[in-house]
TORROVEX-459531 format. One record per residue (C-alpha): residue number from 1; x, y negated, z negated. Coordinates in nm, 2 decimals. Layout:
<k->NUM	px->X	py->Y	pz->Z>
...
//
This chain:
<k->1	px->-1.21	py->-1.44	pz->1.78>
<k->2	px->-1.01	py->-1.14	pz->1.71>
<k->3	px->-1.07	py->-1.00	pz->1.37>
<k->4	px->-0.97	py->-0.66	pz->1.20>
<k->5	px->-0.93	py->-0.54	pz->0.86>
<k->6	px->-0.67	py->-0.27	pz->0.84>
<k->7	px->-0.35	py->-0.19	pz->0.64>
<k->8	px->-0.21	py->-0.52	pz->0.74>
<k->9	px->-0.24	py->-0.88	pz->0.63>
<k->10	px->-0.60	py->-1.03	pz->0.56>
<k->11	px->-0.45	py->-1.37	pz->0.54>
<k->12	px->-0.11	py->-1.55	pz->0.58>
<k->13	px->0.10	py->-1.46	pz->0.30>
<k->14	px->0.23	py->-1.73	pz->0.08>
<k->15	px->0.54	py->-1.67	pz->-0.10>
<k->16	px->0.73	py->-1.84	pz->-0.36>
<k->17	px->1.10	py->-1.91	pz->-0.33>
<k->18	px->1.25	py->-1.77	pz->-0.66>
<k->19	px->1.47	py->-1.49	pz->-0.74>
<k->20	px->1.33	py->-1.15	pz->-0.73>
<k->21	px->1.33	py->-1.01	pz->-1.08>
<k->22	px->1.25	py->-0.66	pz->-1.16>
<k->23	px->1.09	py->-0.54	pz->-1.48>
<k->24	px->1.34	py->-0.49	pz->-1.73>
<k->25	px->1.16	py->-0.19	pz->-1.88>
<k->26	px->1.01	py->-0.01	pz->-1.59>
<k->27	px->1.30	py->0.23	pz->-1.50>
<k->28	px->1.11	py->0.58	pz->-1.51>
<k->29	px->0.93	py->0.45	pz->-1.83>
<k->30	px->0.61	py->0.55	pz->-1.98>
<k->31	px->0.44	py->0.22	pz->-2.06>
<k->32	px->0.15	py->0.37	pz->-2.24>
<k->33	px->0.06	py->0.17	pz->-2.57>
<k->34	px->-0.10	py->0.32	pz->-2.87>
<k->35	px->-0.31	py->0.06	pz->-3.01>
<k->36	px->-0.60	py->-0.17	pz->-2.89>
<k->37	px->-0.89	py->0.07	pz->-2.93>
<k->38	px->-1.12	py->0.06	pz->-3.22>
<k->39	px->-0.96	py->0.36	pz->-3.40>
<k->40	px->-0.61	py->0.22	pz->-3.32>
<k->41	px->-0.56	py->0.46	pz->-3.01>
<k->42	px->-0.61	py->0.45	pz->-2.63>
<k->43	px->-0.63	py->0.74	pz->-2.45>
<k->44	px->-0.42	py->0.74	pz->-2.11>
<k->45	px->-0.71	py->0.80	pz->-1.89>
<k->46	px->-0.89	py->0.49	pz->-2.03>
<k->47	px->-0.59	py->0.24	pz->-1.98>
<k->48	px->-0.61	py->0.04	pz->-1.65>
<k->49	px->-0.40	py->0.06	pz->-1.37>
<k->50	px->-0.02	py->-0.04	pz->-1.44>
<k->51	px->-0.04	py->0.13	pz->-1.79>
<k->52	px->0.18	py->0.42	pz->-1.70>
<k->53	px->0.47	py->0.28	pz->-1.46>
<k->54	px->0.71	py->0.48	pz->-1.28>
<k->55	px->0.99	py->0.40	pz->-1.02>
<k->56	px->1.08	py->0.63	pz->-0.75>
<k->57	px->1.46	py->0.53	pz->-0.66>
<k->58	px->1.67	py->0.61	pz->-0.37>
<k->59	px->1.93	py->0.77	pz->-0.61>
<k->60	px->1.67	py->1.01	pz->-0.75>
<k->61	px->1.49	py->1.11	pz->-0.43>
<k->62	px->1.67	py->1.08	pz->-0.10>
<k->63	px->1.32	py->1.07	pz->0.06>
<k->64	px->1.30	py->0.69	pz->0.00>
<k->65	px->1.50	py->0.40	pz->0.13>
<k->66	px->1.37	py->0.16	pz->-0.12>
<k->67	px->1.24	py->0.16	pz->-0.48>
<k->68	px->0.86	py->0.24	pz->-0.50>
<k->69	px->0.69	py->0.13	pz->-0.84>
<k->70	px->0.36	py->0.27	pz->-0.91>
<k->71	px->0.11	py->0.40	pz->-1.19>
<k->72	px->0.19	py->0.80	pz->-1.19>
<k->73	px->-0.16	py->0.87	pz->-1.33>
<k->74	px->-0.31	py->0.78	pz->-0.99>
<k->75	px->-0.05	py->0.94	pz->-0.75>
<k->76	px->0.08	py->1.31	pz->-0.77>
<k->77	px->0.08	py->1.38	pz->-1.13>
<k->78	px->0.38	py->1.44	pz->-1.34>
<k->79	px->0.70	py->1.66	pz->-1.35>
<k->80	px->0.85	py->1.88	pz->-1.04>
<k->81	px->0.53	py->1.97	pz->-0.92>
<k->82	px->0.41	py->1.61	pz->-0.84>
<k->83	px->0.24	py->1.55	pz->-0.52>
<k->84	px->0.41	py->1.21	pz->-0.40>
<k->85	px->0.28	py->1.22	pz->-0.02>
<k->86	px->0.07	py->0.92	pz->-0.07>
<k->87	px->0.37	py->0.71	pz->-0.21>
<k->88	px->0.58	py->0.83	pz->0.08>
<k->89	px->0.31	py->0.69	pz->0.32>
<k->90	px->0.30	py->0.37	pz->0.16>
<k->91	px->0.68	py->0.35	pz->0.16>
<k->92	px->0.71	py->0.46	pz->0.53>
<k->93	px->0.44	py->0.19	pz->0.60>
<k->94	px->0.67	py->-0.06	pz->0.46>
<k->95	px->0.98	py->0.06	pz->0.64>
<k->96	px->0.80	py->0.05	pz->0.98>
<k->97	px->0.65	py->-0.29	pz->0.92>
<k->98	px->1.01	py->-0.43	pz->0.85>
<k->99	px->1.14	py->-0.28	pz->1.16>
<k->100	px->0.81	py->-0.37	pz->1.38>
<k->101	px->0.83	py->0.01	pz->1.45>
<k->102	px->0.48	py->0.06	pz->1.64>
<k->103	px->0.53	py->0.41	pz->1.69>
<k->104	px->0.59	py->0.48	pz->1.33>
<k->105	px->0.29	py->0.28	pz->1.22>
<k->106	px->0.06	py->0.45	pz->1.43>
<k->107	px->0.16	py->0.78	pz->1.33>
<k->108	px->0.08	py->0.71	pz->0.98>
<k->109	px->-0.28	py->0.66	pz->1.07>
<k->110	px->-0.53	py->0.93	pz->1.14>
<k->111	px->-0.45	py->1.02	pz->1.52>
<k->112	px->-0.62	py->0.75	pz->1.74>
<k->113	px->-0.78	py->0.55	pz->1.45>
<k->114	px->-0.55	py->0.24	pz->1.47>
<k->115	px->-0.61	py->0.22	pz->1.84>
<k->116	px->-0.99	py->0.24	pz->1.78>
<k->117	px->-0.98	py->-0.03	pz->1.51>
<k->118	px->-0.77	py->-0.26	pz->1.72>
<k->119	px->-1.00	py->-0.24	pz->2.02>
<k->120	px->-1.30	py->-0.29	pz->1.78>
<k->121	px->-1.13	py->-0.59	pz->1.65>
<k->122	px->-1.08	py->-0.75	pz->1.99>
<k->123	px->-0.74	py->-0.65	pz->2.09>
<k->124	px->-0.62	py->-0.49	pz->2.42>
<k->125	px->-0.44	py->-0.22	pz->2.21>
<k->126	px->-0.26	py->-0.17	pz->1.89>
<k->127	px->0.06	py->-0.30	pz->2.01>
<k->128	px->-0.10	py->-0.65	pz->2.07>
<k->129	px->-0.21	py->-0.63	pz->1.73>
<k->130	px->0.10	py->-0.52	pz->1.55>
<k->131	px->0.32	py->-0.78	pz->1.74>
<k->132	px->0.08	py->-1.03	pz->1.63>
<k->133	px->0.12	py->-0.92	pz->1.25>
<k->134	px->0.51	py->-0.91	pz->1.29>
<k->135	px->0.49	py->-1.28	pz->1.44>
<k->136	px->0.29	py->-1.38	pz->1.14>
<k->137	px->0.50	py->-1.22	pz->0.88>
<k->138	px->0.82	py->-1.35	pz->1.05>
<k->139	px->0.67	py->-1.71	pz->1.05>
<k->140	px->0.58	py->-1.66	pz->0.67>
<k->141	px->0.87	py->-1.49	pz->0.53>
<k->142	px->1.16	py->-1.55	pz->0.76>
<k->143	px->1.30	py->-1.42	pz->1.09>
<k->144	px->1.49	py->-1.17	pz->0.91>
<k->145	px->1.27	py->-1.05	pz->0.63>
<k->146	px->1.31	py->-0.72	pz->0.48>
<k->147	px->1.08	py->-0.58	pz->0.20>
<k->148	px->1.32	py->-0.39	pz->-0.03>
<k->149	px->1.14	py->-0.33	pz->-0.34>
<k->150	px->0.75	py->-0.20	pz->-0.32>
<k->151	px->0.51	py->-0.24	pz->-0.61>
<k->152	px->0.19	py->-0.07	pz->-0.60>
<k->153	px->0.00	py->-0.32	pz->-0.78>
<k->154	px->-0.33	py->-0.17	pz->-0.79>
<k->155	px->-0.53	py->0.15	pz->-0.68>
<k->156	px->-0.88	py->0.14	pz->-0.63>
<k->157	px->-1.12	py->0.45	pz->-0.60>
<k->158	px->-1.47	py->0.33	pz->-0.68>
<k->159	px->-1.65	py->0.01	pz->-0.78>
<k->160	px->-1.78	py->-0.29	pz->-0.57>
<k->161	px->-1.43	py->-0.40	pz->-0.47>
<k->162	px->-1.34	py->-0.06	pz->-0.33>
<k->163	px->-1.68	py->0.00	pz->-0.17>
<k->164	px->-1.62	py->-0.32	pz->0.07>
<k->165	px->-1.31	py->-0.14	pz->0.21>
<k->166	px->-1.47	py->0.20	pz->0.21>
<k->167	px->-1.79	py->0.08	pz->0.38>
<k->168	px->-1.59	py->-0.10	pz->0.64>
<k->169	px->-1.41	py->0.23	pz->0.73>
<k->170	px->-1.71	py->0.42	pz->0.72>
<k->171	px->-1.89	py->0.21	pz->0.98>
<k->172	px->-1.58	py->0.26	pz->1.22>
<k->173	px->-1.54	py->0.63	pz->1.12>
<k->174	px->-1.90	py->0.69	pz->1.24>
<k->175	px->-1.81	py->0.53	pz->1.59>
<k->176	px->-1.48	py->0.72	pz->1.60>
<k->177	px->-1.55	py->1.08	pz->1.50>
<k->178	px->-1.84	py->1.11	pz->1.26>
<k->179	px->-1.73	py->1.47	pz->1.19>
<k->180	px->-1.44	py->1.34	pz->0.98>
<k->181	px->-1.71	py->1.28	pz->0.71>
<k->182	px->-1.71	py->1.64	pz->0.64>
<k->183	px->-1.33	py->1.65	pz->0.61>
<k->184	px->-1.25	py->1.38	pz->0.39>
<k->185	px->-1.17	py->1.49	pz->0.03>
<k->186	px->-1.03	py->1.17	pz->-0.13>
<k->187	px->-1.01	py->0.80	pz->-0.06>
<k->188	px->-0.83	py->0.51	pz->-0.20>
<k->189	px->-0.75	py->0.14	pz->-0.15>
<k->190	px->-0.40	py->0.04	pz->-0.27>
<k->191	px->-0.26	py->-0.30	pz->-0.30>
<k->192	px->0.11	py->-0.36	pz->-0.22>
<k->193	px->0.18	py->-0.70	pz->-0.40>
<k->194	px->0.27	py->-0.79	pz->-0.77>
<k->195	px->0.66	py->-0.76	pz->-0.81>
<k->196	px->0.70	py->-0.64	pz->-0.43>
<k->197	px->1.01	py->-0.82	pz->-0.32>
<k->198	px->1.18	py->-0.92	pz->0.01>
<k->199	px->1.49	py->-1.06	pz->0.14>
<k->200	px->1.55	py->-1.34	pz->0.40>
<k->201	px->1.81	py->-1.58	pz->0.50>
<k->202	px->2.04	py->-1.43	pz->0.24>
<k->203	px->1.80	py->-1.47	pz->-0.05>
<k->204	px->1.54	py->-1.27	pz->-0.26>
<k->205	px->1.20	py->-1.36	pz->-0.29>
<k->206	px->0.88	py->-1.20	pz->-0.48>
<k->207	px->0.52	py->-1.20	pz->-0.38>
<k->208	px->0.35	py->-1.32	pz->-0.70>
<k->209	px->0.01	py->-1.20	pz->-0.81>
<k->210	px->-0.15	py->-1.49	pz->-0.66>
<k->211	px->-0.02	py->-1.40	pz->-0.31>
<k->212	px->-0.22	py->-1.18	pz->-0.06>
<k->213	px->-0.09	py->-0.83	pz->-0.07>
<k->214	px->-0.09	py->-0.56	pz->0.18>
<k->215	px->-0.42	py->-0.37	pz->0.16>
<k->216	px->-0.39	py->0.01	pz->0.26>
<k->217	px->-0.68	py->0.28	pz->0.26>
<k->218	px->-0.55	py->0.62	pz->0.22>
<k->219	px->-0.77	py->0.93	pz->0.28>
<k->220	px->-0.71	py->1.27	pz->0.27>
<k->221	px->-0.82	py->1.48	pz->0.57>
<k->222	px->-0.79	py->1.85	pz->0.59>
<k->223	px->-0.53	py->1.82	pz->0.31>
<k->224	px->-0.32	py->1.57	pz->0.48>
<k->225	px->-0.29	py->1.21	pz->0.38>
<k->226	px->-0.37	py->0.90	pz->0.65>
<k->227	px->-0.39	py->0.54	pz->0.66>
<k->228	px->-0.74	py->0.45	pz->0.79>
//
């Protein structure tokens, strides 16, 4: 049986047919609260993912086609100097998934790594795997599905859950190019789920919290960000 754990779907995504309702208060809003700790104050760094929500919208950034929602503490920092390359990577992955653009997806991975993963998982090549993923998405979401609102619903950098992803990647990196271990300077697992929305058949839908998200591993290698 062909099995692969990559930036794609780990199981068939079950989606509820409801209107895609965005947050009313997430428009470039700082969602940090000031109560809850014993002294009545919780520092930003002590709050869980999702406490400082930001929306990167096409009307403010012509680099994106669809709005991306994320916790800005985990991606790039604040202000004009914010480094949003990881967010752009996530955005571009979703665009490529919408369009079943194999070359675009391959180019988001470290060079050659997706092909290595697919062959290790029993596929003839990455194209066979990506076509299968696209078929599954169309069967689940609709032939004309377009993901048009991207919610980065979680980001893991350590802990047991993150280690499960990192350990898998490490095993594959070891057989692909062990010299990469000396070049990796950061690693994250991000989930694209939550309020992520798509359109199909003229209607809008939301991927609720209990549905399977897309899980992406993002590594920084020699100063550049790649999927792994």
